[in-house]
N, C-alpha and C positions, 0 to 999 in steps of 0.2 A: 505493501500501500505506501501511495506516493504524498509526503508529506512536506511540506514547507513553511516553514517557520521566519519570520521577516523580525527585524529590529532597527531602532536606530532614528525612528521617525520621532517628530519634535517640534519644537516651539522655536522661529530663529529669526535674528533682524534681516532686515534687505540687508543685500550681500556680503552675507554671512554663510557658512558650509554646511552641511551635515554628509555623512555617507551613512545609507544602507545598506544592508545586509540581508541575505537570504539564504537559509541550509537547506538542503532537500535531502530526502534519506527517500531511500526504496525501491532504486532504479539504478540501472547505468549511464548516469548523466550527461557522458562524453556522448554521447548517442541524439541528446537534447538540446534544442536553440534555447538560452535562458534569458532572462530579461526582465523589463520592467515597462509596465502600464501606470498611468494614473485616471483618474478621476476626478475634476474639480463639481463644485455644489451646480446642479442645473445643467452640468455639460455630460457627453457622452464619454466613457472611456477611451484612451489613446494612446498610445505606443509612444514610451520614453526615449527605452534605448533595448537593445537585442545582441545578444552574442551568439554567434555557432562555438560546440564545440572548438570548431578548428581556429578561432579568434576572429572571423568577418563578424564587424558591427554595424550597425544598423542604428542611426539617431533621427528623433523628431529634430524637425527643423528650428524650431522656438528654444532647444537645449543644446544645440551643436556650439561645441566651443567650452560650452560651460561647464557641462555633466560627461563623468567616464565611467563608464560600464568596464566592468572585468570579472575575472571568472578565476577558481582557484579548483579546477575538475578532482585535486587529490582531495580537498575538503568537501566536494561537490557544493558549492558555496559561489553567490555569484553578488556579486558589489555594485553597488550606483553611488560614484562619490561625485555630488553636486555642489557647485561652489558657484559665487555672486548669484546667489540665490532672490528672485525677485516677489513682488506679492503675487502675482500670476502662478507661480510655479504652486502656488499655496492649493493641494488637493491630499486624496487619500491615495497613496501610492501600494499598488501589488505587483509583488511578486508570479513571475509565469513562466511557466517550462512546456516545451514543445517537442515531440517526439520528433525527428528531423524528417522523417517518413509523414506526419502528419496524424496518426492514427492514435496518439493521445497528447493530450494538453492537460495542464492540472494550474488549479490560479492558489495563492497564498488568500493571506484573512484581513491585509490590507493595514497598513500603517500612516498613519498621518500625519504629513507633514504642512506647517504652519510658519509661513514667511510675514510678520507683523513687523514693523516696532512700537 
């Protein structure tokens, strides 16, 4: 059974930084795309950043150059380093893992990130 445990959310001032972590268990995650989505109040869930098992990445235009996704395959953990945070980054951030064949995908429980002075 796949489990995703997120940590690292919280309240930060504009211009600040946060690092999110998502520890996965229950499968061979080297075969999964791992990453992050977010959902702000009244908006649809959107992709933030993802990374394949081979290290290829994809970012939303709105976070390019500010956020960095990384993963430690030995620990089955994906990270999201968020710098130069803006108020519009306020959202619930969800960890997501997807098998490269699209057969399975799983979501974390979400962690709140609030950017406010």
